[in-house]
C-alpha positions as CSV (number, residue, x, y, z in Angstrom):
1,X,13.9,-3.6,2.3
2,X,14.8,0.0,1.8
3,X,16.3,1.2,5.2
4,X,14.3,4.5,5.0
5,X,11.0,2.6,4.7
6,X,12.0,0.2,7.5
7,X,12.6,3.2,9.8
8,X,9.4,4.8,8.8
9,X,7.4,1.7,9.5
10,X,8.9,1.2,12.9
11,X,8.3,4.9,13.8
12,X,4.7,4.8,12.5
13,X,3.9,1.6,14.3
14,X,5.2,3.1,17.5
15,X,3.2,6.3,17.1
16,X,0.0,4.4,16.2
17,X,0.4,2.3,19.3
18,X,0.7,5.5,21.4
19,X,-2.5,7.0,20.2
20,X,-5.6,5.1,21.3
21,X,-7.8,6.8,18.7
22,X,-5.5,5.7,15.8
23,X,-7.7,2.7,15.0
24,X,-9.9,5.2,13.2
25,X,-7.3,6.2,10.7
26,X,-4.4,3.7,10.9
27,X,-3.8,0.1,11.7
28,X,-0.6,-2.0,11.2
29,X,-0.9,-5.7,11.7
30,X,2.1,-7.7,13.0
31,X,4.4,-9.0,10.3
32,X,4.5,-12.6,9.0
33,X,7.4,-14.9,9.8
34,X,7.6,-16.8,6.6
35,X,6.1,-16.8,3.1
36,X,6.1,-19.0,0.0
37,X,9.1,-18.2,-2.2
38,X,7.7,-16.9,-5.5
39,X,11.0,-17.2,-7.5
40,X,12.0,-13.6,-6.8
41,X,8.7,-12.0,-7.7
42,X,7.2,-9.4,-5.4
43,X,10.3,-9.2,-3.2
44,X,9.4,-5.7,-1.9
45,X,5.9,-6.8,-1.1
46,X,7.0,-9.8,0.9
47,X,9.6,-7.8,2.7
48,X,6.9,-5.3,3.7
49,X,4.6,-8.2,4.8
50,X,7.3,-9.4,7.2
51,X,7.0,-6.1,9.0
52,X,3.3,-5.3,8.4
53,X,1.0,-8.1,7.3
54,X,-1.9,-6.0,6.3
55,X,-2.7,-2.3,7.1
56,X,-5.0,0.6,6.8
57,X,-3.2,3.9,6.2
58,X,-6.1,6.4,6.0
59,X,-7.8,5.9,2.6
60,X,-5.4,3.1,1.7
61,X,-5.8,-0.6,2.6
62,X,-3.0,-3.0,2.0
63,X,-4.0,-6.7,2.0
64,X,-2.4,-9.3,4.4
65,X,-0.5,-12.3,3.0
66,X,-3.5,-14.5,3.9
67,X,-6.0,-12.2,2.1
68,X,-4.1,-11.6,-1.2
69,X,-5.6,-14.6,-2.9
70,X,-9.2,-13.7,-2.2
71,X,-8.7,-10.1,-3.5
72,X,-7.6,-11.1,-7.0
73,X,-11.2,-11.5,-8.4
74,X,-11.4,-7.8,-9.6
75,X,-8.3,-8.0,-11.9
76,X,-10.1,-9.7,-14.8
77,X,-12.6,-6.8,-14.9
78,X,-9.9,-4.2,-15.1
79,X,-6.9,-5.7,-16.9
80,X,-6.8,-8.0,-19.9
81,X,-3.4,-9.6,-19.0
82,X,-4.4,-10.0,-15.4
83,X,-1.9,-12.8,-14.7
84,X,0.9,-10.1,-14.9
85,X,-0.6,-8.2,-11.9
86,X,-1.4,-8.8,-8.3
87,X,-3.9,-6.7,-6.4
88,X,-2.1,-5.7,-3.2
89,X,-4.6,-3.3,-1.7
90,X,-7.0,-0.5,-2.5
91,X,-7.3,3.3,-2.5
92,X,-10.8,4.4,-1.8
93,X,-12.0,1.0,-3.2
94,X,-10.0,1.4,-6.4
95,X,-7.5,-1.5,-6.7
96,X,-3.8,-1.0,-6.1
97,X,-1.9,-3.5,-8.3
98,X,1.7,-4.6,-8.6
99,X,3.3,-5.9,-11.8
100,X,4.6,-9.4,-11.3
101,X,7.7,-8.7,-13.6
102,X,8.6,-5.0,-13.1
103,X,7.2,-4.4,-9.5
104,X,5.6,-1.3,-10.9
105,X,2.6,-0.1,-8.8
106,X,-0.6,1.2,-10.5
107,X,-3.9,2.4,-9.1
108,X,-6.8,1.2,-11.3
109,X,-9.2,4.1,-11.6
110,X,-12.7,3.4,-12.8
111,X,-13.1,3.6,-16.6
112,X,-9.4,4.5,-17.2
113,X,-7.5,1.8,-19.2
114,X,-4.4,0.4,-17.5
115,X,-2.0,1.9,-20.1
116,X,-3.4,5.4,-19.3
117,X,-3.4,4.9,-15.5
118,X,-0.7,6.5,-13.4
119,X,2.1,4.2,-12.5
120,X,4.6,4.3,-9.7
121,X,8.1,3.0,-9.8
122,X,8.4,0.5,-6.9
123,X,6.4,-0.4,-3.8
124,X,9.0,1.0,-1.4
125,X,9.0,4.3,-3.2
126,X,5.2,4.4,-3.4
127,X,4.9,3.8,0.3
128,X,7.6,6.3,1.3
129,X,6.4,9.1,-0.9
130,X,2.6,8.5,-1.4
131,X,1.4,6.7,1.7
132,X,3.9,8.2,4.3
133,X,4.7,11.5,2.5
134,X,3.6,14.5,0.6
135,X,2.3,12.3,-2.3
136,X,-0.6,11.3,-0.1
137,X,-2.1,14.7,-1.1
138,X,-2.1,13.6,-4.8
139,X,-3.8,10.3,-4.1
140,X,-6.6,11.3,-1.8
141,X,-9.3,13.8,-2.8
142,X,-10.2,16.0,0.2
143,X,-7.0,15.0,2.0
144,X,-7.3,18.1,4.1
145,X,-10.1,16.4,6.1
146,X,-8.3,13.0,6.2
147,X,-7.2,11.9,9.6
148,X,-4.2,9.9,8.2
149,X,-3.0,13.1,6.6
150,X,-3.3,15.0,9.9
151,X,-1.3,12.1,11.5
152,X,1.4,12.6,8.9
153,X,1.5,16.3,9.6
154,X,1.9,15.6,13.3
155,X,4.8,13.4,12.6
156,X,6.3,16.1,10.3
157,X,6.3,13.7,7.3
158,X,4.3,16.2,5.1
């Protein structure tokens, strides 16, 4: 795992635990100990799940290891070659998917074809810059009223 992301996750977990009202805007589950080896696929995702097995970061939900399977039903509606993608969470009910071969992240917006959707390089970068950084403003409409965004401001991450 990217050392910067690992540090961020530890700091964010600590800060969420210190704030009793954080359950409203942020929840990090305890990480998993083991997972099925998927032949090198989704390495960054599984490394993340060992630290945080499911989470809510404001308007973003990331599925737990146990819940991944049950959240794949929407892929066929959005993507023709759905076996190449894994839904790992959602942004305001829009699927966040990860490419099985390239680890590219994409948010599937309603009525926008996959090839026209915005893509993000890797999960670690997506988390660092768009969930825990200034990029959150690009993802979430009305971010100024979002309590996760205010949490990031308090932590001086944005």
